[in-house]
Steps between C-alpha positions, in 0.01 A plus 500: 500500500691214337832420677693546171341843451580593859858380457563694177354823640701469821821444301421801283438721802817375669711566192355848442519614863129552561414713199185714467203363311545776245859392435388134462228601256750700293759223496256216420257684273216370714235755600539653845155383615582147387830508697300607806262208457789256459646625827162435662498129406321508166613217268755595239451449134760284328632806312543691828678207663730479197594867530587474869678166450718645220591803710591286804707257288695788345587648838553188713692179502187289518471211259265572215139400554432419134403188315686441176204546263711442188564142600127424534294403203158574645301681761396162639869409567549833683187444709620147586838630611340774709261251660795314650587812704155598627311378803130419465375851594738660252384260224141603567597868490689453178214307338264782599735755343508299177122468496459876546745563215312261275166672580665841432636385163159355404332832577760688294452262210121525525518882504743496209278271294187709572683814383607324179142380437361851549746648256432240232 
């Protein structure tokens, strides 16, 4: 489990007083089985991290963990800023995540194009 994921989950649990998995699933909108997996060290999706981060920031006095996206003109600039904060292992993990997302989007686009061709 990534240290940032571990940190945000621990903060959430501390703020909520050790809630049940069912309560967490209801509050976050994340499926109960997925919550169970996250508690057993599965990697979080960015959307899941964002949900927990927002809930923790609302209830705690922690500084926000966000990057000001509005001030950035491109994804490359955001990636460059993020790179300054990551160690080598985290950079490799993040690059792998991006590669998986690119593959997923290519598959979606290919499926979408094939459906369009069949209907034409």
